[in-house]
mmCIF file of the N, C-alpha and C atoms, coordinates in Angstrom:
data_MODEL
# 
_entry.id   MODEL 
# 
loop_
_atom_site.group_PDB 
_atom_site.id 
_atom_site.type_symbol 
_atom_site.label_atom_id 
_atom_site.label_alt_id 
_atom_site.label_comp_id 
_atom_site.label_asym_id 
_atom_site.label_entity_id 
_atom_site.label_seq_id 
_atom_site.pdbx_PDB_ins_code 
_atom_site.Cartn_x 
_atom_site.Cartn_y 
_atom_site.Cartn_z 
_atom_site.occupancy 
_atom_site.B_iso_or_equiv 
_atom_site.pdbx_formal_charge 
_atom_site.auth_seq_id 
_atom_site.auth_comp_id 
_atom_site.auth_asym_id 
_atom_site.auth_atom_id 
_atom_site.pdbx_PDB_model_num 
ATOM 1   N N  . MET A 1 1  ? 23.650 10.505 -30.864 1.00 0.00 ? 1  MET A N  1 
ATOM 2   C CA . MET A 1 1  ? 22.372 10.567 -31.523 1.00 0.00 ? 1  MET A CA 1 
ATOM 3   C C  . MET A 1 1  ? 21.276 10.195 -30.512 1.00 0.00 ? 1  MET A C  1 
ATOM 4   N N  . PRO A 1 2  ? 20.267 11.017 -30.364 1.00 0.00 ? 2  PRO A N  1 
ATOM 5   C CA . PRO A 1 2  ? 19.171 10.679 -29.443 1.00 0.00 ? 2  PRO A CA 1 
ATOM 6   C C  . PRO A 1 2  ? 18.566 9.318  -29.756 1.00 0.00 ? 2  PRO A C  1 
ATOM 7   N N  . GLY A 1 3  ? 18.281 8.577  -28.692 1.00 0.00 ? 3  GLY A N  1 
ATOM 8   C CA . GLY A 1 3  ? 17.727 7.236  -28.823 1.00 0.00 ? 3  GLY A CA 1 
ATOM 9   C C  . GLY A 1 3  ? 18.770 6.138  -28.776 1.00 0.00 ? 3  GLY A C  1 
ATOM 10  N N  . ARG A 1 4  ? 20.020 6.503  -28.895 1.00 0.00 ? 4  ARG A N  1 
ATOM 11  C CA . ARG A 1 4  ? 21.099 5.520  -28.905 1.00 0.00 ? 4  ARG A CA 1 
ATOM 12  C C  . ARG A 1 4  ? 21.404 5.022  -27.493 1.00 0.00 ? 4  ARG A C  1 
ATOM 13  N N  . THR A 1 5  ? 21.656 3.740  -27.348 1.00 0.00 ? 5  THR A N  1 
ATOM 14  C CA . THR A 1 5  ? 22.052 3.150  -26.076 1.00 0.00 ? 5  THR A CA 1 
ATOM 15  C C  . THR A 1 5  ? 23.532 3.451  -25.842 1.00 0.00 ? 5  THR A C  1 
ATOM 16  N N  . VAL A 1 6  ? 23.868 3.843  -24.612 1.00 0.00 ? 6  VAL A N  1 
ATOM 17  C CA . VAL A 1 6  ? 25.251 4.160  -24.269 1.00 0.00 ? 6  VAL A CA 1 
ATOM 18  C C  . VAL A 1 6  ? 25.660 3.465  -22.975 1.00 0.00 ? 6  VAL A C  1 
ATOM 19  N N  . GLU A 1 7  ? 26.951 3.206  -22.879 1.00 0.00 ? 7  GLU A N  1 
ATOM 20  C CA . GLU A 1 7  ? 27.558 2.663  -21.667 1.00 0.00 ? 7  GLU A CA 1 
ATOM 21  C C  . GLU A 1 7  ? 28.564 3.685  -21.169 1.00 0.00 ? 7  GLU A C  1 
ATOM 22  N N  . LEU A 1 8  ? 28.434 4.090  -19.911 1.00 0.00 ? 8  LEU A N  1 
ATOM 23  C CA . LEU A 1 8  ? 29.353 5.045  -19.308 1.00 0.00 ? 8  LEU A CA 1 
ATOM 24  C C  . LEU A 1 8  ? 30.109 4.350  -18.186 1.00 0.00 ? 8  LEU A C  1 
ATOM 25  N N  . ARG A 1 9  ? 31.451 4.489  -18.213 1.00 0.00 ? 9  ARG A N  1 
ATOM 26  C CA . ARG A 1 9  ? 32.258 3.934  -17.137 1.00 0.00 ? 9  ARG A CA 1 
ATOM 27  C C  . ARG A 1 9  ? 33.599 4.631  -17.092 1.00 0.00 ? 9  ARG A C  1 
ATOM 28  N N  . ARG A 1 10 ? 34.299 4.423  -16.023 1.00 0.00 ? 10 ARG A N  1 
ATOM 29  C CA . ARG A 1 10 ? 35.613 5.041  -15.820 1.00 0.00 ? 10 ARG A CA 1 
ATOM 30  C C  . ARG A 1 10 ? 36.692 4.103  -16.339 1.00 0.00 ? 10 ARG A C  1 
ATOM 31  N N  . GLY A 1 11 ? 37.019 4.242  -17.592 1.00 0.00 ? 11 GLY A N  1 
ATOM 32  C CA . GLY A 1 11 ? 38.060 3.406  -18.183 1.00 0.00 ? 11 GLY A CA 1 
ATOM 33  C C  . GLY A 1 11 ? 37.536 2.055  -18.607 1.00 0.00 ? 11 GLY A C  1 
ATOM 34  N N  . TYR A 1 12 ? 38.460 1.183  -18.931 1.00 0.00 ? 12 TYR A N  1 
ATOM 35  C CA . TYR A 1 12 ? 38.102 -0.123 -19.473 1.00 0.00 ? 12 TYR A CA 1 
ATOM 36  C C  . TYR A 1 12 ? 38.165 -1.254 -18.456 1.00 0.00 ? 12 TYR A C  1 
ATOM 37  N N  . SER A 1 13 ? 38.660 -0.978 -17.249 1.00 0.00 ? 13 SER A N  1 
ATOM 38  C CA . SER A 1 13 ? 38.951 -2.058 -16.321 1.00 0.00 ? 13 SER A CA 1 
ATOM 39  C C  . SER A 1 13 ? 37.737 -2.676 -15.636 1.00 0.00 ? 13 SER A C  1 
ATOM 40  N N  . SER A 1 14 ? 36.718 -1.908 -15.309 1.00 0.00 ? 14 SER A N  1 
ATOM 41  C CA . SER A 1 14 ? 35.634 -2.453 -14.500 1.00 0.00 ? 14 SER A CA 1 
ATOM 42  C C  . SER A 1 14 ? 34.288 -2.355 -15.208 1.00 0.00 ? 14 SER A C  1 
ATOM 43  N N  . LYS A 1 15 ? 33.837 -3.476 -15.706 1.00 0.00 ? 15 LYS A N  1 
ATOM 44  C CA . LYS A 1 15 ? 32.517 -3.497 -16.334 1.00 0.00 ? 15 LYS A CA 1 
ATOM 45  C C  . LYS A 1 15 ? 31.397 -3.499 -15.302 1.00 0.00 ? 15 LYS A C  1 
ATOM 46  N N  . THR A 1 16 ? 31.713 -3.856 -14.060 1.00 0.00 ? 16 THR A N  1 
ATOM 47  C CA . THR A 1 16 ? 30.668 -3.919 -13.029 1.00 0.00 ? 16 THR A CA 1 
ATOM 48  C C  . THR A 1 16 ? 30.201 -2.526 -12.604 1.00 0.00 ? 16 THR A C  1 
ATOM 49  N N  . ASP A 1 17 ? 31.036 -1.516 -12.826 1.00 0.00 ? 17 ASP A N  1 
ATOM 50  C CA . ASP A 1 17 ? 30.665 -0.150 -12.451 1.00 0.00 ? 17 ASP A CA 1 
ATOM 51  C C  . ASP A 1 17 ? 30.011 0.617  -13.597 1.00 0.00 ? 17 ASP A C  1 
ATOM 52  N N  . ALA A 1 18 ? 29.744 -0.053 -14.694 1.00 0.00 ? 18 ALA A N  1 
ATOM 53  C CA . ALA A 1 18 ? 29.180 0.619  -15.871 1.00 0.00 ? 18 ALA A CA 1 
ATOM 54  C C  . ALA A 1 18 ? 27.748 1.078  -15.611 1.00 0.00 ? 18 ALA A C  1 
ATOM 55  N N  . LEU A 1 19 ? 27.422 2.217  -16.194 1.00 0.00 ? 19 LEU A N  1 
ATOM 56  C CA . LEU A 1 19 ? 26.055 2.735  -16.174 1.00 0.00 ? 19 LEU A CA 1 
ATOM 57  C C  . LEU A 1 19 ? 25.518 2.659  -17.596 1.00 0.00 ? 19 LEU A C  1 
ATOM 58  N N  . TRP A 1 20 ? 24.310 2.149  -17.760 1.00 0.00 ? 20 TRP A N  1 
ATOM 59  C CA . TRP A 1 20 ? 23.694 2.040  -19.074 1.00 0.00 ? 20 TRP A CA 1 
ATOM 60  C C  . TRP A 1 20 ? 22.519 2.987  -19.170 1.00 0.00 ? 20 TRP A C  1 
ATOM 61  N N  . GLY A 1 21 ? 22.340 3.567  -20.345 1.00 0.00 ? 21 GLY A N  1 
ATOM 62  C CA . GLY A 1 21 ? 21.227 4.481  -20.546 1.00 0.00 ? 21 GLY A CA 1 
ATOM 63  C C  . GLY A 1 21 ? 20.993 4.737  -22.018 1.00 0.00 ? 21 GLY A C  1 
ATOM 64  N N  . THR A 1 22 ? 20.156 5.716  -22.272 1.00 0.00 ? 22 THR A N  1 
ATOM 65  C CA . THR A 1 22 ? 19.804 6.120  -23.634 1.00 0.00 ? 22 THR A CA 1 
ATOM 66  C C  . THR A 1 22 ? 20.026 7.618  -23.770 1.00 0.00 ? 22 THR A C  1 
ATOM 67  N N  . VAL A 1 23 ? 20.631 8.030  -24.874 1.00 0.00 ? 23 VAL A N  1 
ATOM 68  C CA . VAL A 1 23 ? 20.834 9.454  -25.124 1.00 0.00 ? 23 VAL A CA 1 
ATOM 69  C C  . VAL A 1 23 ? 19.468 10.096 -25.326 1.00 0.00 ? 23 VAL A C  1 
ATOM 70  N N  . ALA A 1 24 ? 19.151 11.067 -24.471 1.00 0.00 ? 24 ALA A N  1 
ATOM 71  C CA . ALA A 1 24 ? 17.862 11.752 -24.553 1.00 0.00 ? 24 ALA A CA 1 
ATOM 72  C C  . ALA A 1 24 ? 17.936 12.950 -25.491 1.00 0.00 ? 24 ALA A C  1 
ATOM 73  N N  . GLN A 1 25 ? 19.020 13.727 -25.370 1.00 0.00 ? 25 GLN A N  1 
ATOM 74  C CA . GLN A 1 25 ? 19.200 14.876 -26.240 1.00 0.00 ? 25 GLN A CA 1 
ATOM 75  C C  . GLN A 1 25 ? 20.665 15.269 -26.285 1.00 0.00 ? 25 GLN A C  1 
ATOM 76  N N  . THR A 1 26 ? 21.035 16.023 -27.304 1.00 0.00 ? 26 THR A N  1 
ATOM 77  C CA . THR A 1 26 ? 22.404 16.489 -27.464 1.00 0.00 ? 26 THR A CA 1 
ATOM 78  C C  . THR A 1 26 ? 22.411 18.004 -27.600 1.00 0.00 ? 26 THR A C  1 
ATOM 79  N N  . LEU A 1 27 ? 23.575 18.593 -27.354 1.00 0.00 ? 27 LEU A N  1 
ATOM 80  C CA . LEU A 1 27 ? 23.717 20.041 -27.425 1.00 0.00 ? 27 LEU A CA 1 
ATOM 81  C C  . LEU A 1 27 ? 25.137 20.384 -27.831 1.00 0.00 ? 27 LEU A C  1 
ATOM 82  N N  . ARG A 1 28 ? 25.269 21.257 -28.817 1.00 0.00 ? 28 ARG A N  1 
ATOM 83  C CA . ARG A 1 28 ? 26.567 21.818 -29.187 1.00 0.00 ? 28 ARG A CA 1 
ATOM 84  C C  . ARG A 1 28 ? 26.623 23.235 -28.657 1.00 0.00 ? 28 ARG A C  1 
ATOM 85  N N  . ALA A 1 29 ? 27.763 23.581 -28.042 1.00 0.00 ? 29 ALA A N  1 
ATOM 86  C CA . ALA A 1 29 ? 27.946 24.922 -27.509 1.00 0.00 ? 29 ALA A CA 1 
ATOM 87  C C  . ALA A 1 29 ? 29.320 25.427 -27.925 1.00 0.00 ? 29 ALA A C  1 
ATOM 88  N N  . ASP A 1 30 ? 29.455 26.742 -28.011 1.00 0.00 ? 30 ASP A N  1 
ATOM 89  C CA . ASP A 1 30 ? 30.714 27.350 -28.434 1.00 0.00 ? 30 ASP A CA 1 
ATOM 90  C C  . ASP A 1 30 ? 31.668 27.614 -27.277 1.00 0.00 ? 30 ASP A C  1 
ATOM 91  N N  . SER A 1 31 ? 31.182 27.496 -26.053 1.00 0.00 ? 31 SER A N  1 
ATOM 92  C CA . SER A 1 31 ? 32.002 27.748 -24.865 1.00 0.00 ? 31 SER A CA 1 
ATOM 93  C C  . SER A 1 31 ? 31.230 27.277 -23.640 1.00 0.00 ? 31 SER A C  1 
ATOM 94  N N  . LEU A 1 32 ? 31.911 27.266 -22.506 1.00 0.00 ? 32 LEU A N  1 
ATOM 95  C CA . LEU A 1 32 ? 31.215 26.935 -21.261 1.00 0.00 ? 32 LEU A CA 1 
ATOM 96  C C  . LEU A 1 32 ? 30.155 27.982 -20.939 1.00 0.00 ? 32 LEU A C  1 
ATOM 97  N N  . GLU A 1 33 ? 30.461 29.239 -21.218 1.00 0.00 ? 33 GLU A N  1 
ATOM 98  C CA . GLU A 1 33 ? 29.470 30.286 -20.982 1.00 0.00 ? 33 GLU A CA 1 
ATOM 99  C C  . GLU A 1 33 ? 28.217 30.051 -21.822 1.00 0.00 ? 33 GLU A C  1 
ATOM 100 N N  . ASP A 1 34 ? 28.419 29.722 -23.091 1.00 0.00 ? 34 ASP A N  1 
ATOM 101 C CA . ASP A 1 34 ? 27.298 29.428 -23.991 1.00 0.00 ? 34 ASP A CA 1 
ATOM 102 C C  . ASP A 1 34 ? 26.502 28.225 -23.475 1.00 0.00 ? 34 ASP A C  1 
ATOM 103 N N  . PHE A 1 35 ? 27.211 27.196 -23.061 1.00 0.00 ? 35 PHE A N  1 
ATOM 104 C CA . PHE A 1 35 ? 26.549 25.994 -22.535 1.00 0.00 ? 35 PHE A CA 1 
ATOM 105 C C  . PHE A 1 35 ? 25.662 26.337 -21.341 1.00 0.00 ? 35 PHE A C  1 
ATOM 106 N N  . PHE A 1 36 ? 26.224 27.069 -20.372 1.00 0.00 ? 36 PHE A N  1 
ATOM 107 C CA . PHE A 1 36 ? 25.459 27.383 -19.166 1.00 0.00 ? 36 PHE A CA 1 
ATOM 108 C C  . PHE A 1 36 ? 24.440 28.497 -19.379 1.00 0.00 ? 36 PHE A C  1 
ATOM 109 N N  . ASP A 1 37 ? 24.480 29.167 -20.521 1.00 0.00 ? 37 ASP A N  1 
ATOM 110 C CA . ASP A 1 37 ? 23.382 30.064 -20.892 1.00 0.00 ? 37 ASP A CA 1 
ATOM 111 C C  . ASP A 1 37 ? 22.167 29.253 -21.331 1.00 0.00 ? 37 ASP A C  1 
ATOM 112 N N  . ARG A 1 38 ? 22.404 28.040 -21.801 1.00 0.00 ? 38 ARG A N  1 
ATOM 113 C CA . ARG A 1 38 ? 21.336 27.219 -22.374 1.00 0.00 ? 38 ARG A CA 1 
ATOM 114 C C  . ARG A 1 38 ? 20.894 26.070 -21.476 1.00 0.00 ? 38 ARG A C  1 
ATOM 115 N N  . VAL A 1 39 ? 21.726 25.710 -20.511 1.00 0.00 ? 39 VAL A N  1 
ATOM 116 C CA . VAL A 1 39 ? 21.414 24.601 -19.597 1.00 0.00 ? 39 VAL A CA 1 
ATOM 117 C C  . VAL A 1 39 ? 21.532 25.119 -18.163 1.00 0.00 ? 39 VAL A C  1 
ATOM 118 N N  . PRO A 1 40 ? 20.507 24.955 -17.346 1.00 0.00 ? 40 PRO A N  1 
ATOM 119 C CA . PRO A 1 40 ? 20.600 25.409 -15.949 1.00 0.00 ? 40 PRO A CA 1 
ATOM 120 C C  . PRO A 1 40 ? 21.769 24.731 -15.232 1.00 0.00 ? 40 PRO A C  1 
ATOM 121 N N  . PHE A 1 41 ? 22.633 25.535 -14.624 1.00 0.00 ? 41 PHE A N  1 
ATOM 122 C CA . PHE A 1 41 ? 23.839 24.982 -14.009 1.00 0.00 ? 41 PHE A CA 1 
ATOM 123 C C  . PHE A 1 41 ? 23.525 23.926 -12.957 1.00 0.00 ? 41 PHE A C  1 
ATOM 124 N N  . GLN A 1 42 ? 22.386 24.049 -12.265 1.00 0.00 ? 42 GLN A N  1 
ATOM 125 C CA . GLN A 1 42 ? 22.044 23.106 -11.194 1.00 0.00 ? 42 GLN A CA 1 
ATOM 126 C C  . GLN A 1 42 ? 21.842 21.682 -11.722 1.00 0.00 ? 42 GLN A C  1 
ATOM 127 N N  . THR A 1 43 ? 21.448 21.545 -12.983 1.00 0.00 ? 43 THR A N  1 
ATOM 128 C CA . THR A 1 43 ? 21.228 20.204 -13.529 1.00 0.00 ? 43 THR A CA 1 
ATOM 129 C C  . THR A 1 43 ? 22.531 19.501 -13.864 1.00 0.00 ? 43 THR A C  1 
ATOM 130 N N  . VAL A 1 44 ? 23.611 20.281 -14.041 1.00 0.00 ? 44 VAL A N  1 
ATOM 131 C CA . VAL A 1 44 ? 24.906 19.707 -14.409 1.00 0.00 ? 44 VAL A CA 1 
ATOM 132 C C  . VAL A 1 44 ? 25.860 19.681 -13.222 1.00 0.00 ? 44 VAL A C  1 
ATOM 133 N N  . MET A 1 45 ? 25.860 20.743 -12.459 1.00 0.00 ? 45 MET A N  1 
ATOM 134 C CA . MET A 1 45 ? 26.741 20.892 -11.297 1.00 0.00 ? 45 MET A CA 1 
ATOM 135 C C  . MET A 1 45 ? 25.897 21.231 -10.074 1.00 0.00 ? 45 MET A C  1 
ATOM 136 N N  . PRO A 1 46 ? 25.187 20.256 -9.512  1.00 0.00 ? 46 PRO A N  1 
ATOM 137 C CA . PRO A 1 46 ? 24.249 20.554 -8.419  1.00 0.00 ? 46 PRO A CA 1 
ATOM 138 C C  . PRO A 1 46 ? 24.903 21.102 -7.159  1.00 0.00 ? 46 PRO A C  1 
ATOM 139 N N  . THR A 1 47 ? 26.210 20.909 -6.987  1.00 0.00 ? 47 THR A N  1 
ATOM 140 C CA . THR A 1 47 ? 26.857 21.432 -5.782  1.00 0.00 ? 47 THR A CA 1 
ATOM 141 C C  . THR A 1 47 ? 27.360 22.865 -5.967  1.00 0.00 ? 47 THR A C  1 
ATOM 142 N N  . ALA A 1 48 ? 27.303 23.386 -7.183  1.00 0.00 ? 48 ALA A N  1 
ATOM 143 C CA . ALA A 1 48 ? 27.744 24.764 -7.432  1.00 0.00 ? 48 ALA A CA 1 
ATOM 144 C C  . ALA A 1 48 ? 26.757 25.748 -6.817  1.00 0.00 ? 48 ALA A C  1 
ATOM 145 N N  . ARG A 1 49 ? 27.294 26.819 -6.251  1.00 0.00 ? 49 ARG A N  1 
ATOM 146 C CA . ARG A 1 49 ? 26.446 27.843 -5.630  1.00 0.00 ? 49 ARG A CA 1 
ATOM 147 C C  . ARG A 1 49 ? 25.824 28.781 -6.656  1.00 0.00 ? 49 ARG A C  1 
ATOM 148 N N  . ASP A 1 50 ? 26.519 28.941 -7.796  1.00 0.00 ? 50 ASP A N  1 
ATOM 149 C CA . ASP A 1 50 ? 26.009 29.830 -8.835  1.00 0.00 ? 50 ASP A CA 1 
ATOM 150 C C  . ASP A 1 50 ? 26.605 29.422 -10.186 1.00 0.00 ? 50 ASP A C  1 
ATOM 151 N N  . ARG A 1 51 ? 26.173 30.120 -11.233 1.00 0.00 ? 51 ARG A N  1 
ATOM 152 C CA . ARG A 1 51 ? 26.599 29.802 -12.606 1.00 0.00 ? 51 ARG A CA 1 
ATOM 153 C C  . ARG A 1 51 ? 28.115 29.920 -12.758 1.00 0.00 ? 51 ARG A C  1 
ATOM 154 N N  . ASP A 1 52 ? 28.703 30.967 -12.181 1.00 0.00 ? 52 ASP A N  1 
ATOM 155 C CA . ASP A 1 52 ? 30.142 31.170 -12.295 1.00 0.00 ? 52 ASP A CA 1 
ATOM 156 C C  . ASP A 1 52 ? 30.926 30.019 -11.666 1.00 0.00 ? 52 ASP A C  1 
ATOM 157 N N  . GLU A 1 53 ? 30.476 29.562 -10.506 1.00 0.00 ? 53 GLU A N  1 
ATOM 158 C CA . GLU A 1 53 ? 31.147 28.439 -9.863  1.00 0.00 ? 53 GLU A CA 1 
ATOM 159 C C  . GLU A 1 53 ? 30.977 27.163 -10.700 1.00 0.00 ? 53 GLU A C  1 
ATOM 160 N N  . ALA A 1 54 ? 29.823 26.989 -11.318 1.00 0.00 ? 54 ALA A N  1 
ATOM 161 C CA . ALA A 1 54 ? 29.597 25.829 -12.188 1.00 0.00 ? 54 ALA A CA 1 
ATOM 162 C C  . ALA A 1 54 ? 30.547 25.853 -13.380 1.00 0.00 ? 54 ALA A C  1 
ATOM 163 N N  . ILE A 1 55 ? 30.749 27.025 -13.958 1.00 0.00 ? 55 ILE A N  1 
ATOM 164 C CA . ILE A 1 55 ? 31.689 27.154 -15.076 1.00 0.00 ? 55 ILE A CA 1 
ATOM 165 C C  . ILE A 1 55 ? 33.097 26.801 -14.615 1.00 0.00 ? 55 ILE A C  1 
ATOM 166 N N  . GLN A 1 56 ? 33.488 27.307 -13.466 1.00 0.00 ? 56 GLN A N  1 
ATOM 167 C CA . GLN A 1 56 ? 34.815 27.020 -12.921 1.00 0.00 ? 56 GLN A CA 1 
ATOM 168 C C  . GLN A 1 56 ? 34.989 25.523 -12.666 1.00 0.00 ? 56 GLN A C  1 
ATOM 169 N N  . MET A 1 57 ? 33.992 24.880 -12.080 1.00 0.00 ? 57 MET A N  1 
ATOM 170 C CA . MET A 1 57 ? 34.065 23.449 -11.790 1.00 0.00 ? 57 MET A CA 1 
ATOM 171 C C  . MET A 1 57 ? 34.150 22.630 -13.083 1.00 0.00 ? 57 MET A C  1 
ATOM 172 N N  . ALA A 1 58 ? 33.325 22.982 -14.059 1.00 0.00 ? 58 ALA A N  1 
ATOM 173 C CA . ALA A 1 58 ? 33.327 22.256 -15.331 1.00 0.00 ? 58 ALA A CA 1 
ATOM 174 C C  . ALA A 1 58 ? 34.662 22.406 -16.044 1.00 0.00 ? 58 ALA A C  1 
ATOM 175 N N  . ALA A 1 59 ? 35.218 23.613 -16.046 1.00 0.00 ? 59 ALA A N  1 
ATOM 176 C CA . ALA A 1 59 ? 36.513 23.843 -16.682 1.00 0.00 ? 59 ALA A CA 1 
ATOM 177 C C  . ALA A 1 59 ? 37.598 23.004 -16.018 1.00 0.00 ? 59 ALA A C  1 
ATOM 178 N N  . SER A 1 60 ? 37.551 22.917 -14.701 1.00 0.00 ? 60 SER A N  1 
ATOM 179 C CA . SER A 1 60 ? 38.534 22.120 -13.968 1.00 0.00 ? 60 SER A CA 1 
ATOM 180 C C  . SER A 1 60 ? 38.402 20.632 -14.285 1.00 0.00 ? 60 SER A C  1 
ATOM 181 N N  . ILE A 1 61 ? 37.193 20.128 -14.279 1.00 0.00 ? 61 ILE A N  1 
ATOM 182 C CA . ILE A 1 61 ? 36.954 18.710 -14.573 1.00 0.00 ? 61 ILE A CA 1 
ATOM 183 C C  . ILE A 1 61 ? 37.389 18.367 -15.993 1.00 0.00 ? 61 ILE A C  1 
ATOM 184 N N  . LEU A 1 62 ? 37.058 19.247 -16.947 1.00 0.00 ? 62 LEU A N  1 
ATOM 185 C CA . LEU A 1 62 ? 37.364 18.984 -18.352 1.00 0.00 ? 62 LEU A CA 1 
ATOM 186 C C  . LEU A 1 62 ? 38.793 19.354 -18.737 1.00 0.00 ? 62 LEU A C  1 
ATOM 187 N N  . GLY A 1 63 ? 39.481 20.097 -17.877 1.00 0.00 ? 63 GLY A N  1 
ATOM 188 C CA . GLY A 1 63 ? 40.844 20.512 -18.178 1.00 0.00 ? 63 GLY A CA 1 
ATOM 189 C C  . GLY A 1 63 ? 40.909 21.520 -19.322 1.00 0.00 ? 63 GLY A C  1 
ATOM 190 N N  . ILE A 1 64 ? 39.940 22.442 -19.354 1.00 0.00 ? 64 ILE A N  1 
ATOM 191 C CA . ILE A 1 64 ? 39.879 23.445 -20.413 1.00 0.00 ? 64 ILE A CA 1 
ATOM 192 C C  . ILE A 1 64 ? 39.797 24.831 -19.798 1.00 0.00 ? 64 ILE A C  1 
ATOM 193 N N  . SER A 1 65 ? 39.958 25.839 -20.642 1.00 0.00 ? 65 SER A N  1 
ATOM 194 C CA . SER A 1 65 ? 39.831 27.223 -20.189 1.00 0.00 ? 65 SER A CA 1 
ATOM 195 C C  . SER A 1 65 ? 38.369 27.522 -19.882 1.00 0.00 ? 65 SER A C  1 
ATOM 196 N N  . ARG A 1 66 ? 38.146 28.322 -18.880 1.00 0.00 ? 66 ARG A N  1 
ATOM 197 C CA . ARG A 1 66 ? 36.775 28.671 -18.514 1.00 0.00 ? 66 ARG A CA 1 
ATOM 198 C C  . ARG A 1 66 ? 36.213 29.790 -19.372 1.00 0.00 ? 66 ARG A C  1 
ATOM 199 N N  . VAL A 1 67 ? 37.049 30.468 -20.143 1.00 0.00 ? 67 VAL A N  1 
ATOM 200 C CA . VAL A 1 67 ? 36.606 31.556 -21.014 1.00 0.00 ? 67 VAL A CA 1 
ATOM 201 C C  . VAL A 1 67 ? 37.070 31.304 -22.437 1.00 0.00 ? 67 VAL A C  1 
ATOM 202 N N  . GLY A 1 68 ? 36.428 32.000 -23.352 1.00 0.00 ? 68 GLY A N  1 
ATOM 203 C CA . GLY A 1 68 ? 36.822 31.911 -24.744 1.00 0.00 ? 68 GLY A CA 1 
ATOM 204 C C  . GLY A 1 68 ? 36.111 30.806 -25.489 1.00 0.00 ? 68 GLY A C  1 
ATOM 205 N N  . PRO A 1 69 ? 36.262 30.834 -26.802 1.00 0.00 ? 69 PRO A N  1 
ATOM 206 C CA . PRO A 1 69 ? 35.589 29.823 -27.626 1.00 0.00 ? 69 PRO A CA 1 
ATOM 207 C C  . PRO A 1 69 ? 36.267 28.462 -27.519 1.00 0.00 ? 69 PRO A C  1 
ATOM 208 N N  . ILE A 1 70 ? 35.539 27.524 -26.982 1.00 0.00 ? 70 ILE A N  1 
ATOM 209 C CA . ILE A 1 70 ? 35.973 26.135 -26.900 1.00 0.00 ? 70 ILE A CA 1 
ATOM 210 C C  . ILE A 1 70 ? 34.766 25.295 -27.262 1.00 0.00 ? 70 ILE A C  1 
ATOM 211 N N  . PRO A 1 71 ? 34.735 24.726 -28.458 1.00 0.00 ? 71 PRO A N  1 
ATOM 212 C CA . PRO A 1 71 ? 33.566 23.946 -28.870 1.00 0.00 ? 71 PRO A CA 1 
ATOM 213 C C  . PRO A 1 71 ? 33.318 22.772 -27.913 1.00 0.00 ? 71 PRO A C  1 
ATOM 214 N N  . LEU A 1 72 ? 32.069 22.620 -27.516 1.00 0.00 ? 72 LEU A N  1 
ATOM 215 C CA . LEU A 1 72 ? 31.673 21.539 -26.610 1.00 0.00 ? 72 LEU A CA 1 
ATOM 216 C C  . LEU A 1 72 ? 30.515 20.771 -27.219 1.00 0.00 ? 72 LEU A C  1 
ATOM 217 N N  . PHE A 1 73 ? 30.462 19.499 -26.893 1.00 0.00 ? 73 PHE A N  1 
ATOM 218 C CA . PHE A 1 73 ? 29.340 18.666 -27.279 1.00 0.00 ? 73 PHE A CA 1 
ATOM 219 C C  . PHE A 1 73 ? 28.868 17.966 -26.015 1.00 0.00 ? 73 PHE A C  1 
ATOM 220 N N  . ALA A 1 74 ? 27.622 18.176 -25.647 1.00 0.00 ? 74 ALA A N  1 
ATOM 221 C CA . ALA A 1 74 ? 27.075 17.584 -24.426 1.00 0.00 ? 74 ALA A CA 1 
ATOM 222 C C  . ALA A 1 74 ? 25.900 16.697 -24.779 1.00 0.00 ? 74 ALA A C  1 
ATOM 223 N N  . PHE A 1 75 ? 25.645 15.745 -23.906 1.00 0.00 ? 75 PHE A N  1 
ATOM 224 C CA . PHE A 1 75 ? 24.483 14.886 -24.118 1.00 0.00 ? 75 PHE A CA 1 
ATOM 225 C C  . PHE A 1 75 ? 23.854 14.539 -22.779 1.00 0.00 ? 75 PHE A C  1 
ATOM 226 N N  . GLU A 1 76 ? 22.546 14.419 -22.782 1.00 0.00 ? 76 GLU A N  1 
ATOM 227 C CA . GLU A 1 76 ? 21.787 14.006 -21.610 1.00 0.00 ? 76 GLU A CA 1 
ATOM 228 C C  . GLU A 1 76 ? 21.511 12.520 -21.747 1.00 0.00 ? 76 GLU A C  1 
ATOM 229 N N  . VAL A 1 77 ? 21.777 11.779 -20.688 1.00 0.00 ? 77 VAL A N  1 
ATOM 230 C CA . VAL A 1 77 ? 21.530 10.345 -20.686 1.00 0.00 ? 77 VAL A CA 1 
ATOM 231 C C  . VAL A 1 77 ? 20.420 10.034 -19.701 1.00 0.00 ? 77 VAL A C  1 
ATOM 232 N N  . ARG A 1 78 ? 19.454 9.277  -20.127 1.00 0.00 ? 78 ARG A N  1 
ATOM 233 C CA . ARG A 1 78 ? 18.427 8.743  -19.227 1.00 0.00 ? 78 ARG A CA 1 
ATOM 234 C C  . ARG A 1 78 ? 18.845 7.326  -18.880 1.00 0.00 ? 78 ARG A C  1 
ATOM 235 N N  . PHE A 1 79 ? 19.095 7.114  -17.596 1.00 0.00 ? 79 PHE A N  1 
ATOM 236 C CA . PHE A 1 79 ? 19.615 5.824  -17.146 1.00 0.00 ? 79 PHE A CA 1 
ATOM 237 C C  . PHE A 1 79 ? 18.515 4.789  -17.020 1.00 0.00 ? 79 PHE A C  1 
ATOM 238 N N  . ARG A 1 80 ? 18.897 3.552  -17.230 1.00 0.00 ? 80 ARG A N  1 
ATOM 239 C CA . ARG A 1 80 ? 17.954 2.429  -17.142 1.00 0.00 ? 80 ARG A CA 1 
ATOM 240 C C  . ARG A 1 80 ? 17.701 2.066  -15.704 1.00 0.00 ? 80 ARG A C  1 
# 
């Protein structure tokens, strides 16, 4: 929910590496293609050379198929 405070970290072991922020906005998408049609790939995958490479990278990170309907929920966090 926008406005909500969130804590992001890699697992439960290290609280010192936590990042704190506020949810700025949320987005539901039906697939990675749908997501990257609505969000510029450079803002999510800045090292990707193009949209297709961003889709491939995101699919690999998330462990999902790069094509087809896969419901996604994304959120933008503004860090403190």
